[in-house]
Backbone bond lengths (Angstrom), bond angles and torsions (degrees), N, CA, C in turn:
res aa  C-N    CA-C-N  psi(-1)  N-CA   C-N-CA  omega(-1)  CA-C   N-CA-C  phi
1 M - - - 1.459 - - 1.529 111.07 -
2 S 1.334 118.04 -30.59 1.458 119.51 -177.20 1.530 111.19 -64.00
3 Q 1.329 118.31 -31.40 1.463 120.55 177.70 1.529 110.44 -66.46
4 L 1.324 116.04 -37.79 1.465 119.03 177.34 1.520 110.87 -67.52
5 K 1.320 116.96 -38.67 1.460 120.52 177.86 1.519 110.82 -59.89
6 K 1.341 116.38 -38.99 1.458 119.98 178.18 1.529 110.28 -61.94
7 L 1.306 117.29 -41.45 1.465 121.35 -179.93 1.523 111.06 -66.12
8 V 1.317 116.79 -51.92 1.466 119.22 -171.87 1.524 112.89 -74.38
9 N 1.326 118.59 -21.28 1.460 120.29 -178.21 1.523 113.41 -101.12
10 D 1.316 117.94 -0.58 1.456 121.80 172.98 1.532 106.13 -93.74
11 K 1.348 116.45 98.45 1.464 120.67 -170.65 1.529 114.07 -54.94
12 P 1.336 120.44 -49.35 1.477 118.11 179.43 1.530 112.49 -61.29
13 L 1.312 117.00 -40.12 1.462 120.21 179.33 1.526 110.50 -67.14
14 W 1.324 116.87 -44.81 1.464 121.05 179.49 1.526 110.86 -61.89
15 D 1.332 116.14 -43.46 1.461 119.78 -179.49 1.533 111.28 -62.36
16 S 1.328 116.63 -41.97 1.469 118.35 178.66 1.520 111.09 -68.10
17 F 1.326 117.52 -34.17 1.462 121.76 175.63 1.535 109.70 -62.81
18 C 1.324 116.94 -43.91 1.465 120.66 179.64 1.529 111.74 -65.44
19 V 1.325 116.99 -36.91 1.469 120.34 176.27 1.526 109.65 -60.93
20 E 1.327 116.36 -44.55 1.467 120.49 178.42 1.532 110.85 -62.23
21 L 1.329 116.88 -42.55 1.466 119.89 177.78 1.522 110.72 -61.33
22 D 1.337 116.96 -42.21 1.469 120.74 179.13 1.526 111.67 -62.93
23 L 1.331 116.92 -40.58 1.463 120.11 178.17 1.528 110.82 -63.31
24 R 1.320 115.89 -44.08 1.473 119.41 179.42 1.522 111.20 -65.50
25 L 1.332 116.65 -39.25 1.465 120.39 178.73 1.528 110.54 -65.03
26 A 1.313 117.25 -38.60 1.473 120.53 177.41 1.523 110.65 -63.64
27 R 1.358 116.88 -40.12 1.469 120.16 177.53 1.526 111.13 -63.78
28 V 1.333 115.88 -40.96 1.465 120.11 178.56 1.522 109.91 -62.17
29 H 1.330 117.33 -44.45 1.466 120.56 -179.97 1.523 111.53 -63.28
30 T 1.322 116.65 -40.78 1.463 120.22 177.82 1.525 110.57 -62.26
31 T 1.317 116.42 -43.96 1.464 120.30 179.57 1.525 110.70 -64.77
32 M 1.330 116.49 -38.32 1.468 120.22 177.95 1.526 110.85 -61.86
33 E 1.325 116.09 -41.70 1.462 120.29 -179.44 1.525 111.68 -63.99
34 Q 1.330 116.89 -29.95 1.456 120.88 -175.54 1.524 113.24 -94.87
35 S 1.314 117.20 -7.88 1.457 120.18 -174.79 1.526 111.58 -89.09
36 D 1.329 114.36 145.23 1.462 119.26 174.46 1.533 111.35 -122.84
37 D 1.316 116.47 7.17 1.465 122.55 179.69 1.533 108.60 -98.81
38 S 1.328 116.46 120.48 1.463 120.05 -175.95 1.526 112.53 -64.57
39 N 1.334 118.19 -33.98 1.464 119.80 178.61 1.526 111.17 -64.84
40 I 1.309 115.74 -41.20 1.465 119.84 177.47 1.529 109.62 -65.93
41 M 1.307 117.32 -39.81 1.467 120.85 178.60 1.529 111.23 -59.66
42 F 1.327 116.87 -43.15 1.467 120.11 179.11 1.525 110.94 -62.49
43 R 1.323 117.26 -41.40 1.467 120.78 178.23 1.521 111.19 -64.78
44 L 1.318 115.72 -42.36 1.463 119.96 179.39 1.529 111.45 -65.57
45 Q 1.324 116.83 -36.41 1.466 119.42 176.17 1.521 110.42 -63.04
46 G 1.326 116.82 -38.78 1.459 120.67 176.97 1.520 111.64 -65.79
47 Q 1.327 116.64 -40.47 1.465 120.12 177.45 1.526 110.69 -62.69
48 A 1.311 116.64 -43.39 1.465 120.64 179.98 1.532 110.19 -62.75
49 A 1.312 117.20 -42.12 1.463 120.25 178.97 1.525 111.20 -64.04
50 A 1.326 116.84 -39.76 1.466 120.51 179.50 1.530 110.77 -66.24
51 L 1.321 117.20 -42.22 1.463 120.37 179.06 1.527 111.03 -64.86
52 R 1.332 116.68 -41.19 1.470 119.20 177.74 1.523 111.48 -65.06
53 S 1.332 117.12 -36.36 1.469 118.95 179.59 1.527 110.94 -68.99
54 L 1.332 118.09 -32.11 1.463 120.55 175.98 1.527 111.33 -64.30
55 K 1.324 116.84 -31.63 1.462 119.56 177.94 1.526 111.38 -68.60
56 Q 1.327 117.50 -19.82 1.467 121.63 178.23 1.526 112.24 -90.33
57 L 1.310 117.05 -0.16 1.460 122.56 -175.45 1.524 112.45 -58.05
58 R 1.306 117.40 -40.68 1.468 121.14 -178.61 1.524 111.02 -58.05
59 A 1.317 116.68 -47.84 1.461 120.36 -179.50 1.530 111.17 -64.29
60 E 1.313 116.91 -40.27 1.452 120.39 -178.79 1.522 111.80 -67.31
61 V 1.331 117.12 -44.27 1.458 121.00 -178.57 1.513 110.41 -65.54
62 N 1.323 116.98 -44.07 1.470 120.50 -177.66 1.530 111.67 -73.98
63 A 1.303 118.24 -25.62 1.463 120.85 178.57 1.519 111.02 -73.28
64 N 1.322 116.87 -28.98 1.467 120.89 -178.49 1.516 112.79 -88.11
65 A 1.316 117.76 6.18 1.482 120.22 -176.90 1.507 112.12 -77.54
C-alpha cells in the first residue's frame, strides 16, 4: 500500500497519471461511438469503468490510511 500512497500523494505524478487515464478514456469513448459489435461494446464499457475506478484510487488509498 505504501507504493500506492507514493503515487497518489505525489501531485505532479498523480496529475500526469490522470491525464493518461483521460486520454485512454477518450480513446475508449471514440471506439465505442464507432463500434457496431455488441461484444466489443461490452468490453469497452468494462474498460471505461476500470479507467474511471483508477481515477478514484487517490480517495480510496487515502481513506484507508
